[in-house]
N, C-alpha and C positions, 0 to 999 in steps of 0.2 A: 664412505661406505656405500656399496652398491645396494640399490633398492631391491626389495624382495620381489621375485617373479611369481605371479599367480596364473592359474589356468581357469578358463571359463568356457562353458558350453552354451551355445545359443544359436539363434538364426541371424544371419548377417543381412542388414537392410541399409537403405540410404534415405536420409531425410535432409532435404536441402543440399547443403554441401558437406554434410557429415555422414561418416560411416558409423552405423549404430549396430552394436551387438545386443540383441534382445534376448535376455535371459529370464528365467522364472523368478529372479530376485531383483529385476529391474533392468534398465537400459544402460549401456556403457558406450561412450563415444571413443572411437579408436583413431590413433594416428599411426602412421606406418613405423615399423620397428625393423632395424634400428633407425633412430631419427634421421631424417634427410637433411640436406643442407639449406632447407628453406629458412627464411629469417623471421617468419611469424607463425603463430599457431594456426591461423587460417590457411596459410600455405601448406603447413604440415598435414592439415586435414584434407586438403586437395590432393596431396601426395598419396594419402591413404585411399582416396577414391580410385586413383589410378592403380595403386598397388593391389587393391582387393577387389577390383571390378568383376573379375571372373567368378568370385565367390558370392556375390550379392544374390540374395534369395535362397541361399543354401544353408543348412545346418553346418556349423564349424566348431572346432575347438581352437582357442587362441592361447598363446602364452604372452602375458603382458606385465608391464611395470607401471605402477601408478604415477602419473605426472601431476595432476591437479584435479581434485574432487573426483568426478566420474570420467576423467579422461585418462586413457592408457596408451603407452607405447605398446604396439602389438605385432605379433607375427602369427600367421596361420600355421598351426602344427598338424591339423587334420581337417579335411573337407569331406563332407558326405554327399558331394554333388552327384556322384555316380552310383551311390548305394547307401543303404541305411545300415548303421553299425550293428543294430540288433539282428539284422538279417545276414550280415557278412562278418560276424565275429567268431568267437570260439566254437559255438554250436554248429555253425555253418561249415567251417573248415574241418571240424572233427568228423562230420557226418556226410560230407559231400561225396566221398568215395567209399565203396564197399570195404568194411573192415575185414581183417583176416588174421588167423593165427599163422605166423610164418617162422619156421625153424630152419636153421642152416647147419648142415653137418660140416663144420669147419673148425672143430676143436679136437684136441687129443691130449691125453695125459702123458707125462714124461715116461719114457720106456715102453709105451704102447703105440702101435701103428694104427690101430682102429680109431677112426674119428667118430665123434658123437654129436648129437643135435643140440643146438642152443637157440632159445627164443631170441630173435634179433633185437627186441625192445630192451632187454636187460643188458645188452652190450653197452648201451649209453649209460655212462656212470655219472650220477648227479650228487653222490654223497662221498666224493673223494676229497678228503681234507687238504691234500696237496694241491689239487686243482683250485679249491676255494681259496687257500692261502696265497697261491700265485696270483689269482685274480685280485684279491684284496690288496696285496702288496703293490700292484700296479694300478690301483684305483679303477678297476674295471667292473666292479659290482654295480648293477643297474639300480638307479634310484627311482625312476619313474617308469612304470610298466607300460605306459601308453606312448612314451617318447623314447624309442629304442634304436632308431636308425643309426645314430652316431655311435652308440655303444656297440652295435653289431659290427660296424666297420673297425672300430678300435680293437675289439676282441679278435676279429679275423686277422688283423695285422699282428697282434700279439701271438696268435697261434702259429704264425709262420716264423717268428724270430725269437721266441722265448728262450731264455738261457737254459732252463731245465730240460728242454726238448725241442730244439729248433727243427724246422722241416727238413727231412731228408728222405728221398724216395728209394725204395728197394723192392724188388719182386718177392712175393711169398715163396716162390720156387727156390730162390737163392737162400732164403733164410730157413725155411721149414721143409722144403721139398714137396710142398703141396699147398693148395689154397687154405688160408688160415685167417680167421678174424681175431685180431688182438684187442684186448681191453686197453683202455688208456694207460693204466699203470704198467702194462707189459710194453707198450710202445715207448713209454717214458724210460724204460729200462734198456731197451735195445737201441733207441735213438734212430730207428729207420723202419719204414713200412710202406705199404701200398695204399691205393685209393680208399679201401674200406677202413683201414686202420686210422688214417688221417681224417677221414670223414666222420667216423665215430668219435674221435677225440674232439674235433671241432664242435660237433653237436653237444658233447658233454660240457665243453667250456661255455658255450652260449647259454645252455639251460641252467647250469650251475650259477652263472653270473646273474641270472634273474630274468632273462628273456623268456616270455611265456612259451611253454613247450609246444603249444598248438601253432606257433609261428615258425617252428623249426621242423625240417624234414631231412632225413637221410633218404636220398632217392637213388634207386637202382634201375638201370635200363640201358638201352642202346643209344649211343651218342649220335649227333648229327655227322660226326666225322667217321663213324663206324666203330664198333667194338663195345663190349660191356664195361660199365663204369658205375661206381658208387660215389656220390658227391652230395653236397648240401645245398638246399634252397631255403631261403628265409622270407617271411612275409613282412612287408614294410608297414610303417605306422599308419598308412592310409587303409590298410587291410584289403588291398586290392591287387598288389603286384608281388609276385614271387621272384626274388633275385638269386642268381647263381653265384655262390661262393665256392669255387672249385676246390675240391679236397686236395688236389695235387698241383696247385700253382704256387711257386715260390714268390716271395714278396717282390723281388726285383722285377718280375714279370708283371705284377699288379701295377707297379709304378710306371713301367714302360707302356702299358696299355692306357694309362691316364685315369685309372680308377681312384678318384679322390674322395668319394663318398658312396654310400650304398646304392643310390640311384644311378650311378655310373656303370654298375655291373650289368651283365646281360640278364634280361628277363627270361622267365620260363618260355619255352617254345621259340626262342630266337634262333633261327636257322643259321645265322652267322657265327653262333657260338659253337664251334666244332666239338668242344668237350662238354657241351650241354646235353641234357637228356632229350632225345627225340621220342623214343618209345619207352614209356614208363612201365616197368614190370611190377615193381612194388615200391613202397616207401614206408618209413617208420620214424617214430621218435621214442621216448622212453615209456610212453603210455599206450600208444596204439600202433598198429601196422595196417596198411591199406593195400588192396590189390584189385586191379581191374584193367583188362586189356581194352584199349580204345579202338584197336583195329585187329583184324586177323593177322596182319603182317607183324604186329607187335608180338603176338604170341609165337609166331614162327621164328622170329629173330631171337627170342629168349631161349628157345629150345635148341638153337644152333650153338649156343655158348656152353661148352662142356661143364664148367663149374656150376652152372645154374641147375644142373641135375641134382646137386646136393641140397637144394632147397625143397622144403615141404610146405606147401601153401594150402591152407584150408579156410574157405570163407566162413565168416561168422554169420549164421542165419538167424532170422527172427529179430 
């Protein structure tokens, strides 16, 4: 029977030949996880010194399995070397950019040609029992809110290949004759859609699975390759890097690019990512929407895209 894994927060230090995690409940001696091929405990401790050397002197979170008294097999699951979690967590990312009310005139009722406005936040559906049951059936519900990178990767894979609605791209003009934002249940019915439809569905799956919503963004802007796009960016477990899970990439392309884990995906502002967002016009999740132009060029590029005129953006002041 596998030994239970525990999590510990503390400051990593070195004493003699031992790596020590100093916590408020006492000190823990670490050996590298998974166990190396060393033939003695002392050699395994030496392996740990080599494995964890870059983290020494920094606050970390480890995942460990108890071996003997206060000795744990361990792996670093988070390091606060470059930032402090209380400064770069939920409050920081929710408030770093100016919030805004953003509505998009991209819906219409059957039999009516006139389109009406919808708040972009409520397009992300987090109370859809079909999405929840689909995630549950495939063991994709998140168990640990602080260790989500592997879950994010698995959910993204599922979103591309799921039986109830596998990825298939189609332009709104061919389906509706106009720009149109679909809810996930509508996309699930039609089995085809464009970047905004698949991006909104992916965000809905990630948040419904339990990924904290402040780590999820639907991002709208001009790409490095040129052209408007809605896609999804997610914040990693380190709370420092936003990775691009493109809303319109089929799974064979993911494999072809060699993306085997979240950290393999392009980061935000990677100019080599031609479908990544260069000029952010706005972003949103199910709770908040954000809007701020970083350059005058960003604003000019937005107004060159015809369907962007359907957006109403009002900053939230005070």
